[in-house]
PDB file as gemmi writes it, atoms N, CA and C in Angstrom:
CRYST1    1.000    1.000    1.000  90.00  90.00  90.00 P 1                      
ATOM      1  N   MET A   1      60.645 -15.310  11.299  1.00  0.00           N  
ATOM      2  CA  MET A   1      59.639 -15.726  12.228  1.00  0.00           C  
ATOM      3  C   MET A   1      58.863 -14.547  12.793  1.00  0.00           C  
ATOM      4  N   ALA A   2      59.548 -13.440  12.918  1.00  0.00           N  
ATOM      5  CA  ALA A   2      58.902 -12.255  13.468  1.00  0.00           C  
ATOM      6  C   ALA A   2      57.785 -11.789  12.555  1.00  0.00           C  
ATOM      7  N   THR A   3      57.993 -11.908  11.245  1.00  0.00           N  
ATOM      8  CA  THR A   3      56.952 -11.483  10.313  1.00  0.00           C  
ATOM      9  C   THR A   3      55.764 -12.433  10.356  1.00  0.00           C  
ATOM     10  N   GLU A   4      56.004 -13.716  10.618  1.00  0.00           N  
ATOM     11  CA  GLU A   4      54.895 -14.660  10.734  1.00  0.00           C  
ATOM     12  C   GLU A   4      54.034 -14.316  11.944  1.00  0.00           C  
ATOM     13  N   LYS A   5      54.667 -13.910  13.035  1.00  0.00           N  
ATOM     14  CA  LYS A   5      53.915 -13.503  14.223  1.00  0.00           C  
ATOM     15  C   LYS A   5      53.130 -12.231  13.938  1.00  0.00           C  
ATOM     16  N   ASN A   6      53.719 -11.310  13.169  1.00  0.00           N  
ATOM     17  CA  ASN A   6      53.016 -10.082  12.801  1.00  0.00           C  
ATOM     18  C   ASN A   6      51.804 -10.403  11.930  1.00  0.00           C  
ATOM     19  N   TYR A   7      51.978 -11.348  10.988  1.00  0.00           N  
ATOM     20  CA  TYR A   7      50.855 -11.757  10.148  1.00  0.00           C  
ATOM     21  C   TYR A   7      49.770 -12.421  10.991  1.00  0.00           C  
ATOM     22  N   ALA A   8      50.161 -13.260  11.906  1.00  0.00           N  
ATOM     23  CA  ALA A   8      49.194 -13.932  12.770  1.00  0.00           C  
ATOM     24  C   ALA A   8      48.428 -12.904  13.600  1.00  0.00           C  
ATOM     25  N   THR A   9      49.138 -11.915  14.097  1.00  0.00           N  
ATOM     26  CA  THR A   9      48.484 -10.862  14.881  1.00  0.00           C  
ATOM     27  C   THR A   9      47.533 -10.059  14.003  1.00  0.00           C  
ATOM     28  N   GLU A  10      47.968  -9.741  12.805  1.00  0.00           N  
ATOM     29  CA  GLU A  10      47.117  -8.987  11.888  1.00  0.00           C  
ATOM     30  C   GLU A  10      45.897  -9.802  11.472  1.00  0.00           C  
ATOM     31  N   ILE A  11      46.092 -11.088  11.231  1.00  0.00           N  
ATOM     32  CA  ILE A  11      44.972 -11.962  10.862  1.00  0.00           C  
ATOM     33  C   ILE A  11      43.968 -12.038  12.005  1.00  0.00           C  
ATOM     34  N   ASP A  12      44.468 -12.165  13.242  1.00  0.00           N  
ATOM     35  CA  ASP A  12      43.570 -12.180  14.392  1.00  0.00           C  
ATOM     36  C   ASP A  12      42.809 -10.855  14.515  1.00  0.00           C  
ATOM     37  N   ALA A  13      43.485  -9.758  14.250  1.00  0.00           N  
ATOM     38  CA  ALA A  13      42.836  -8.447  14.303  1.00  0.00           C  
ATOM     39  C   ALA A  13      41.761  -8.342  13.220  1.00  0.00           C  
ATOM     40  N   ILE A  14      42.068  -8.844  12.034  1.00  0.00           N  
ATOM     41  CA  ILE A  14      41.092  -8.823  10.930  1.00  0.00           C  
ATOM     42  C   ILE A  14      39.890  -9.696  11.273  1.00  0.00           C  
ATOM     43  N   LYS A  15      40.143 -10.860  11.866  1.00  0.00           N  
ATOM     44  CA  LYS A  15      39.038 -11.746  12.272  1.00  0.00           C  
ATOM     45  C   LYS A  15      38.147 -11.032  13.291  1.00  0.00           C  
ATOM     46  N   GLY A  16      38.762 -10.342  14.211  1.00  0.00           N  
ATOM     47  CA  GLY A  16      37.984  -9.586  15.203  1.00  0.00           C  
ATOM     48  C   GLY A  16      37.164  -8.488  14.551  1.00  0.00           C  
ATOM     49  N   ASP A  17      37.783  -7.784  13.599  1.00  0.00           N  
ATOM     50  CA  ASP A  17      37.076  -6.723  12.885  1.00  0.00           C  
ATOM     51  C   ASP A  17      35.900  -7.275  12.079  1.00  0.00           C  
ATOM     52  N   VAL A  18      36.113  -8.421  11.427  1.00  0.00           N  
ATOM     53  CA  VAL A  18      35.045  -9.042  10.639  1.00  0.00           C  
ATOM     54  C   VAL A  18      33.902  -9.475  11.559  1.00  0.00           C  
ATOM     55  N   HIS A  19      34.238 -10.023  12.706  1.00  0.00           N  
ATOM     56  CA  HIS A  19      33.214 -10.438  13.676  1.00  0.00           C  
ATOM     57  C   HIS A  19      32.414  -9.215  14.147  1.00  0.00           C  
ATOM     58  N   GLN A  20      33.111  -8.131  14.462  1.00  0.00           N  
ATOM     59  CA  GLN A  20      32.430  -6.902  14.900  1.00  0.00           C  
ATOM     60  C   GLN A  20      31.563  -6.344  13.781  1.00  0.00           C  
ATOM     61  N   LEU A  21      32.060  -6.416  12.548  1.00  0.00           N  
ATOM     62  CA  LEU A  21      31.295  -5.945  11.394  1.00  0.00           C  
ATOM     63  C   LEU A  21      30.015  -6.755  11.225  1.00  0.00           C  
ATOM     64  N   ARG A  22      30.111  -8.061  11.395  1.00  0.00           N  
ATOM     65  CA  ARG A  22      28.914  -8.912  11.312  1.00  0.00           C  
ATOM     66  C   ARG A  22      27.891  -8.519  12.356  1.00  0.00           C  
ATOM     67  N   GLU A  23      28.341  -8.277  13.567  1.00  0.00           N  
ATOM     68  CA  GLU A  23      27.418  -7.892  14.634  1.00  0.00           C  
ATOM     69  C   GLU A  23      26.765  -6.546  14.336  1.00  0.00           C  
ATOM     70  N   ASP A  24      27.564  -5.598  13.826  1.00  0.00           N  
ATOM     71  CA  ASP A  24      27.019  -4.281  13.488  1.00  0.00           C  
ATOM     72  C   ASP A  24      25.984  -4.371  12.367  1.00  0.00           C  
ATOM     73  N   ILE A  25      26.292  -5.161  11.349  1.00  0.00           N  
ATOM     74  CA  ILE A  25      25.353  -5.327  10.231  1.00  0.00           C  
ATOM     75  C   ILE A  25      24.075  -6.006  10.714  1.00  0.00           C  
ATOM     76  N   SER A  26      24.224  -6.993  11.564  1.00  0.00           N  
ATOM     77  CA  SER A  26      23.059  -7.677  12.114  1.00  0.00           C  
ATOM     78  C   SER A  26      22.183  -6.705  12.900  1.00  0.00           C  
ATOM     79  N   ALA A  27      22.814  -5.858  13.710  1.00  0.00           N  
ATOM     80  CA  ALA A  27      22.058  -4.869  14.486  1.00  0.00           C  
ATOM     81  C   ALA A  27      21.362  -3.861  13.569  1.00  0.00           C  
ATOM     82  N   LEU A  28      22.058  -3.434  12.520  1.00  0.00           N  
ATOM     83  CA  LEU A  28      21.449  -2.489  11.578  1.00  0.00           C  
ATOM     84  C   LEU A  28      20.256  -3.105  10.857  1.00  0.00           C  
ATOM     85  N   LEU A  29      20.412  -4.331  10.409  1.00  0.00           N  
ATOM     86  CA  LEU A  29      19.305  -4.999   9.706  1.00  0.00           C  
ATOM     87  C   LEU A  29      18.125  -5.214  10.639  1.00  0.00           C  
ATOM     88  N   SER A  30      18.409  -5.548  11.861  1.00  0.00           N  
ATOM     89  CA  SER A  30      17.335  -5.734  12.830  1.00  0.00           C  
ATOM     90  C   SER A  30      16.593  -4.423  13.060  1.00  0.00           C  
ATOM     91  N   ALA A  31      17.338  -3.335  13.232  1.00  0.00           N  
ATOM     92  CA  ALA A  31      16.719  -2.028  13.445  1.00  0.00           C  
ATOM     93  C   ALA A  31      15.926  -1.603  12.216  1.00  0.00           C  
ATOM     94  N   PHE A  32      16.479  -1.837  11.033  1.00  0.00           N  
ATOM     95  CA  PHE A  32      15.779  -1.476   9.805  1.00  0.00           C  
ATOM     96  C   PHE A  32      14.498  -2.286   9.663  1.00  0.00           C  
ATOM     97  N   GLY A  33      14.575  -3.564   9.990  1.00  0.00           N  
ATOM     98  CA  GLY A  33      13.390  -4.420   9.899  1.00  0.00           C  
ATOM     99  C   GLY A  33      12.297  -3.952  10.839  1.00  0.00           C  
ATOM    100  N   ASP A  34      12.664  -3.538  12.041  1.00  0.00           N  
ATOM    101  CA  ASP A  34      11.667  -3.040  12.985  1.00  0.00           C  
ATOM    102  C   ASP A  34      11.028  -1.758  12.478  1.00  0.00           C  
ATOM    103  N   ASP A  35      11.844  -0.849  11.922  1.00  0.00           N  
ATOM    104  CA  ASP A  35      11.305   0.399  11.383  1.00  0.00           C  
ATOM    105  C   ASP A  35      10.400   0.137  10.191  1.00  0.00           C  
ATOM    106  N   ALA A  36      10.820  -0.770   9.323  1.00  0.00           N  
ATOM    107  CA  ALA A  36      10.015  -1.086   8.145  1.00  0.00           C  
ATOM    108  C   ALA A  36       8.688  -1.721   8.561  1.00  0.00           C  
ATOM    109  N   GLY A  37       8.730  -2.573   9.578  1.00  0.00           N  
ATOM    110  CA  GLY A  37       7.505  -3.201  10.049  1.00  0.00           C  
ATOM    111  C   GLY A  37       6.538  -2.182  10.620  1.00  0.00           C  
ATOM    112  N   GLU A  38       7.053  -1.218  11.367  1.00  0.00           N  
ATOM    113  CA  GLU A  38       6.200  -0.173  11.934  1.00  0.00           C  
ATOM    114  C   GLU A  38       5.632   0.714  10.835  1.00  0.00           C  
ATOM    115  N   SER A  39       6.460   1.065   9.865  1.00  0.00           N  
ATOM    116  CA  SER A  39       5.990   1.905   8.762  1.00  0.00           C  
ATOM    117  C   SER A  39       4.926   1.169   7.956  1.00  0.00           C  
ATOM    118  N   GLY A  40       5.137  -0.121   7.736  1.00  0.00           N  
ATOM    119  CA  GLY A  40       4.155  -0.913   6.997  1.00  0.00           C  
ATOM    120  C   GLY A  40       2.830  -0.992   7.731  1.00  0.00           C  
ATOM    121  N   ALA A  41       2.908  -1.155   9.041  1.00  0.00           N  
ATOM    122  CA  ALA A  41       1.682  -1.230   9.838  1.00  0.00           C  
ATOM    123  C   ALA A  41       0.943   0.106   9.803  1.00  0.00           C  
ATOM    124  N   GLN A  42       1.681   1.202   9.887  1.00  0.00           N  
ATOM    125  CA  GLN A  42       1.052   2.517   9.823  1.00  0.00           C  
ATOM    126  C   GLN A  42       0.419   2.755   8.453  1.00  0.00           C  
ATOM    127  N   ALA A  43       1.108   2.352   7.400  1.00  0.00           N  
ATOM    128  CA  ALA A  43       0.569   2.526   6.049  1.00  0.00           C  
ATOM    129  C   ALA A  43      -0.690   1.681   5.866  1.00  0.00           C  
ATOM    130  N   ARG A  44      -0.673   0.483   6.418  1.00  0.00           N  
ATOM    131  CA  ARG A  44      -1.840  -0.405   6.314  1.00  0.00           C  
ATOM    132  C   ARG A  44      -3.039   0.201   7.041  1.00  0.00           C  
ATOM    133  N   GLU A  45      -2.800   0.737   8.240  1.00  0.00           N  
ATOM    134  CA  GLU A  45      -3.891   1.356   8.995  1.00  0.00           C  
ATOM    135  C   GLU A  45      -4.444   2.579   8.262  1.00  0.00           C  
ATOM    136  N   ALA A  46      -3.555   3.370   7.662  1.00  0.00           N  
ATOM    137  CA  ALA A  46      -4.005   4.546   6.911  1.00  0.00           C  
ATOM    138  C   ALA A  46      -4.834   4.121   5.703  1.00  0.00           C  
ATOM    139  N   ALA A  47      -4.397   3.072   5.017  1.00  0.00           N  
ATOM    140  CA  ALA A  47      -5.133   2.584   3.848  1.00  0.00           C  
ATOM    141  C   ALA A  47      -6.504   2.052   4.258  1.00  0.00           C  
ATOM    142  N   LEU A  48      -6.562   1.339   5.375  1.00  0.00           N  
ATOM    143  CA  LEU A  48      -7.849   0.820   5.851  1.00  0.00           C  
ATOM    144  C   LEU A  48      -8.791   1.953   6.253  1.00  0.00           C  
ATOM    145  N   ALA A  49      -8.237   2.998   6.860  1.00  0.00           N  
ATOM    146  CA  ALA A  49      -9.065   4.149   7.232  1.00  0.00           C  
ATOM    147  C   ALA A  49      -9.636   4.819   5.982  1.00  0.00           C  
ATOM    148  N   LYS A  50      -8.794   4.970   4.944  1.00  0.00           N  
ATOM    149  CA  LYS A  50      -9.272   5.556   3.692  1.00  0.00           C  
ATOM    150  C   LYS A  50     -10.337   4.673   3.040  1.00  0.00           C  
ATOM    151  N   LEU A  51     -10.156   3.358   3.114  1.00  0.00           N  
ATOM    152  CA  LEU A  51     -11.137   2.432   2.552  1.00  0.00           C  
ATOM    153  C   LEU A  51     -12.476   2.559   3.275  1.00  0.00           C  
ATOM    154  N   ARG A  52     -12.424   2.628   4.610  1.00  0.00           N  
ATOM    155  CA  ARG A  52     -13.659   2.791   5.380  1.00  0.00           C  
ATOM    156  C   ARG A  52     -14.352   4.102   5.008  1.00  0.00           C  
ATOM    157  N   GLN A  53     -13.565   5.166   4.847  1.00  0.00           N  
ATOM    158  CA  GLN A  53     -14.122   6.462   4.488  1.00  0.00           C  
ATOM    159  C   GLN A  53     -14.752   6.403   3.091  1.00  0.00           C  
ATOM    160  N   ALA A  54     -14.082   5.766   2.152  1.00  0.00           N  
ATOM    161  CA  ALA A  54     -14.618   5.650   0.790  1.00  0.00           C  
ATOM    162  C   ALA A  54     -15.905   4.826   0.774  1.00  0.00           C  
ATOM    163  N   ARG A  55     -15.930   3.751   1.560  1.00  0.00           N  
ATOM    164  CA  ARG A  55     -17.153   2.937   1.634  1.00  0.00           C  
ATOM    165  C   ARG A  55     -18.312   3.747   2.191  1.00  0.00           C  
ATOM    166  N   ALA A  56     -18.038   4.514   3.244  1.00  0.00           N  
ATOM    167  CA  ALA A  56     -19.097   5.325   3.854  1.00  0.00           C  
ATOM    168  C   ALA A  56     -19.619   6.356   2.861  1.00  0.00           C  
ATOM    169  N   GLN A  57     -18.722   6.998   2.121  1.00  0.00           N  
ATOM    170  CA  GLN A  57     -19.148   7.971   1.119  1.00  0.00           C  
ATOM    171  C   GLN A  57     -19.920   7.302  -0.005  1.00  0.00           C  
ATOM    172  N   GLY A  58     -19.464   6.136  -0.436  1.00  0.00           N  
ATOM    173  CA  GLY A  58     -20.162   5.408  -1.495  1.00  0.00           C  
ATOM    174  C   GLY A  58     -21.562   5.016  -1.068  1.00  0.00           C  
ATOM    175  N   THR A  59     -21.674   4.546   0.157  1.00  0.00           N  
ATOM    176  CA  THR A  59     -22.990   4.169   0.684  1.00  0.00           C  
ATOM    177  C   THR A  59     -23.903   5.385   0.774  1.00  0.00           C  
ATOM    178  N   ALA A  60     -23.366   6.509   1.225  1.00  0.00           N  
ATOM    179  CA  ALA A  60     -24.159   7.730   1.330  1.00  0.00           C  
ATOM    180  C   ALA A  60     -24.628   8.185  -0.048  1.00  0.00           C  
ATOM    181  N   HIS A  61     -23.750   8.137  -1.040  1.00  0.00           N  
ATOM    182  CA  HIS A  61     -24.133   8.537  -2.397  1.00  0.00           C  
ATOM    183  C   HIS A  61     -25.169   7.584  -2.981  1.00  0.00           C  
ATOM    184  N   LEU A  62     -25.026   6.296  -2.730  1.00  0.00           N  
ATOM    185  CA  LEU A  62     -25.992   5.317  -3.224  1.00  0.00           C  
ATOM    186  C   LEU A  62     -27.362   5.562  -2.608  1.00  0.00           C  
ATOM    187  N   GLN A  63     -27.399   5.840  -1.318  1.00  0.00           N  
ATOM    188  CA  GLN A  63     -28.677   6.129  -0.664  1.00  0.00           C  
ATOM    189  C   GLN A  63     -29.303   7.399  -1.223  1.00  0.00           C  
ATOM    190  N   GLN A  64     -28.458   8.381  -1.537  1.00  0.00           N  
ATOM    191  CA  GLN A  64     -28.952   9.622  -2.110  1.00  0.00           C  
ATOM    192  C   GLN A  64     -29.551   9.380  -3.499  1.00  0.00           C  
ATOM    193  N   VAL A  65     -28.898   8.549  -4.311  1.00  0.00           N  
ATOM    194  CA  VAL A  65     -29.411   8.226  -5.640  1.00  0.00           C  
ATOM    195  C   VAL A  65     -30.721   7.451  -5.527  1.00  0.00           C  
ATOM    196  N   GLU A  66     -30.777   6.484  -4.610  1.00  0.00           N  
ATOM    197  CA  GLU A  66     -32.004   5.708  -4.417  1.00  0.00           C  
ATOM    198  C   GLU A  66     -33.157   6.612  -3.996  1.00  0.00           C  
ATOM    199  N   LYS A  67     -32.895   7.555  -3.095  1.00  0.00           N  
ATOM    200  CA  LYS A  67     -33.939   8.478  -2.648  1.00  0.00           C  
ATOM    201  C   LYS A  67     -34.394   9.352  -3.808  1.00  0.00           C  
ATOM    202  N   SER A  68     -33.441   9.797  -4.626  1.00  0.00           N  
ATOM    203  CA  SER A  68     -33.790  10.625  -5.779  1.00  0.00           C  
ATOM    204  C   SER A  68     -34.664   9.844  -6.762  1.00  0.00           C  
ATOM    205  N   ILE A  69     -34.342   8.574  -6.963  1.00  0.00           N  
ATOM    206  CA  ILE A  69     -35.147   7.742  -7.874  1.00  0.00           C  
ATOM    207  C   ILE A  69     -36.542   7.522  -7.300  1.00  0.00           C  
ATOM    208  N   GLU A  70     -36.629   7.300  -5.991  1.00  0.00           N  
ATOM    209  CA  GLU A  70     -37.944   7.105  -5.367  1.00  0.00           C  
ATOM    210  C   GLU A  70     -38.777   8.368  -5.424  1.00  0.00           C  
ATOM    211  N   ASP A  71     -38.146   9.524  -5.272  1.00  0.00           N  
ATOM    212  CA  ASP A  71     -38.878  10.786  -5.294  1.00  0.00           C  
ATOM    213  C   ASP A  71     -39.325  11.170  -6.701  1.00  0.00           C  
ATOM    214  N   ASN A  72     -38.550  10.820  -7.718  1.00  0.00           N  
ATOM    215  CA  ASN A  72     -38.847  11.191  -9.106  1.00  0.00           C  
ATOM    216  C   ASN A  72     -38.704   9.975 -10.022  1.00  0.00           C  
ATOM    217  N   PRO A  73     -39.612   9.038  -9.950  1.00  0.00           N  
ATOM    218  CA  PRO A  73     -39.452   7.818 -10.745  1.00  0.00           C  
ATOM    219  C   PRO A  73     -39.557   8.059 -12.255  1.00  0.00           C  
ATOM    220  N   LEU A  74     -40.399   8.981 -12.687  1.00  0.00           N  
ATOM    221  CA  LEU A  74     -40.546   9.226 -14.124  1.00  0.00           C  
ATOM    222  C   LEU A  74     -39.275   9.856 -14.706  1.00  0.00           C  
ATOM    223  N   ILE A  75     -38.657  10.762 -13.984  1.00  0.00           N  
ATOM    224  CA  ILE A  75     -37.423  11.384 -14.456  1.00  0.00           C  
ATOM    225  C   ILE A  75     -36.316  10.338 -14.513  1.00  0.00           C  
ATOM    226  N   ALA A  76     -36.274   9.460 -13.508  1.00  0.00           N  
ATOM    227  CA  ALA A  76     -35.263   8.396 -13.491  1.00  0.00           C  
ATOM    228  C   ALA A  76     -35.474   7.446 -14.661  1.00  0.00           C  
ATOM    229  N   LEU A  77     -36.734   7.125 -14.943  1.00  0.00           N  
ATOM    230  CA  LEU A  77     -37.048   6.234 -16.062  1.00  0.00           C  
ATOM    231  C   LEU A  77     -36.662   6.892 -17.389  1.00  0.00           C  
ATOM    232  N   ALA A  78     -36.952   8.162 -17.529  1.00  0.00           N  
ATOM    233  CA  ALA A  78     -36.606   8.876 -18.757  1.00  0.00           C  
ATOM    234  C   ALA A  78     -35.083   8.953 -18.909  1.00  0.00           C  
ATOM    235  N   GLY A  79     -34.389   9.190 -17.838  1.00  0.00           N  
ATOM    236  CA  GLY A  79     -32.927   9.237 -17.885  1.00  0.00           C  
ATOM    237  C   GLY A  79     -32.340   7.892 -18.272  1.00  0.00           C  
ATOM    238  N   ALA A  80     -32.879   6.817 -17.703  1.00  0.00           N  
ATOM    239  CA  ALA A  80     -32.392   5.475 -18.031  1.00  0.00           C  
ATOM    240  C   ALA A  80     -32.686   5.146 -19.495  1.00  0.00           C  
ATOM    241  N   LEU A  81     -33.867   5.546 -19.975  1.00  0.00           N  
ATOM    242  CA  LEU A  81     -34.236   5.311 -21.367  1.00  0.00           C  
ATOM    243  C   LEU A  81     -33.297   6.083 -22.304  1.00  0.00           C  
ATOM    244  N   GLY A  82     -33.045   7.335 -22.003  1.00  0.00           N  
ATOM    245  CA  GLY A  82     -32.144   8.142 -22.821  1.00  0.00           C  
ATOM    246  C   GLY A  82     -30.725   7.581 -22.810  1.00  0.00           C  
ATOM    247  N   LEU A  83     -30.277   7.137 -21.661  1.00  0.00           N  
ATOM    248  CA  LEU A  83     -28.942   6.548 -21.572  1.00  0.00           C  
ATOM    249  C   LEU A  83     -28.873   5.255 -22.386  1.00  0.00           C  
ATOM    250  N   GLY A  84     -29.950   4.469 -22.346  1.00  0.00           N  
ATOM    251  CA  GLY A  84     -30.000   3.234 -23.136  1.00  0.00           C  
ATOM    252  C   GLY A  84     -29.918   3.512 -24.629  1.00  0.00           C  
ATOM    253  N   PHE A  85     -30.657   4.526 -25.087  1.00  0.00           N  
ATOM    254  CA  PHE A  85     -30.597   4.894 -26.503  1.00  0.00           C  
ATOM    255  C   PHE A  85     -29.202   5.378 -26.890  1.00  0.00           C  
ATOM    256  N   LEU A  86     -28.578   6.159 -26.032  1.00  0.00           N  
ATOM    257  CA  LEU A  86     -27.247   6.679 -26.309  1.00  0.00           C  
ATOM    258  C   LEU A  86     -26.232   5.538 -26.410  1.00  0.00           C  
ATOM    259  N   ILE A  87     -26.293   4.609 -25.485  1.00  0.00           N  
ATOM    260  CA  ILE A  87     -25.375   3.467 -25.532  1.00  0.00           C  
ATOM    261  C   ILE A  87     -25.638   2.612 -26.765  1.00  0.00           C  
ATOM    262  N   GLY A  88     -26.927   2.406 -27.075  1.00  0.00           N  
ATOM    263  CA  GLY A  88     -27.270   1.653 -28.286  1.00  0.00           C  
ATOM    264  C   GLY A  88     -26.744   2.321 -29.548  1.00  0.00           C  
ATOM    265  N   ALA A  89     -26.869   3.631 -29.625  1.00  0.00           N  
ATOM    266  CA  ALA A  89     -26.377   4.354 -30.797  1.00  0.00           C  
ATOM    267  C   ALA A  89     -24.863   4.245 -30.910  1.00  0.00           C  
ATOM    268  N   LEU A  90     -24.176   4.340 -29.802  1.00  0.00           N  
ATOM    269  CA  LEU A  90     -22.708   4.221 -29.829  1.00  0.00           C  
ATOM    270  C   LEU A  90     -22.276   2.815 -30.231  1.00  0.00           C  
ATOM    271  N   LEU A  91     -22.981   1.806 -29.762  1.00  0.00           N  
ATOM    272  CA  LEU A  91     -22.625   0.433 -30.102  1.00  0.00           C  
ATOM    273  C   LEU A  91     -22.995   0.094 -31.555  1.00  0.00           C  
ATOM    274  N   ASN A  92     -24.005   0.746 -32.097  1.00  0.00           N  
ATOM    275  CA  ASN A  92     -24.394   0.512 -33.483  1.00  0.00           C  
ATOM    276  C   ASN A  92     -23.396   1.084 -34.459  1.00  0.00           C  
ATOM    277  N   ARG A  93     -22.621   2.055 -34.065  1.00  0.00           N  
ATOM    278  CA  ARG A  93     -21.626   2.673 -34.952  1.00  0.00           C  
ATOM    279  C   ARG A  93     -20.537   1.703 -35.336  1.00  0.00           C  
ATOM    280  N   ARG A  94     -20.309   0.717 -34.559  1.00  0.00           N  
ATOM    281  CA  ARG A  94     -19.245  -0.270 -34.822  1.00  0.00           C  
ATOM    282  C   ARG A  94     -19.657  -1.051 -35.981  1.00  0.00           C  
TER     283      ARG A  94                                                      
END                                                                             
């Protein structure tokens, strides 16, 4: 009978340990989830900032190209014509 009481005591101790382990794991997962959420939000903000910067640069380059075409329409036309011939020649090789 003494060994049955020892087993019962050990089983109760194991149950307590398992309960504490569950609480610890829950706390760790919660903390990890909060950190991951913050990191994700920071990464998203950084990506959006880079996107805004790329859009601004793209718009600036497009305006620069448009101004160049307006200032030199004949050169732009000749360049477009030459590019058209080059693409046509490459496609004719097939």
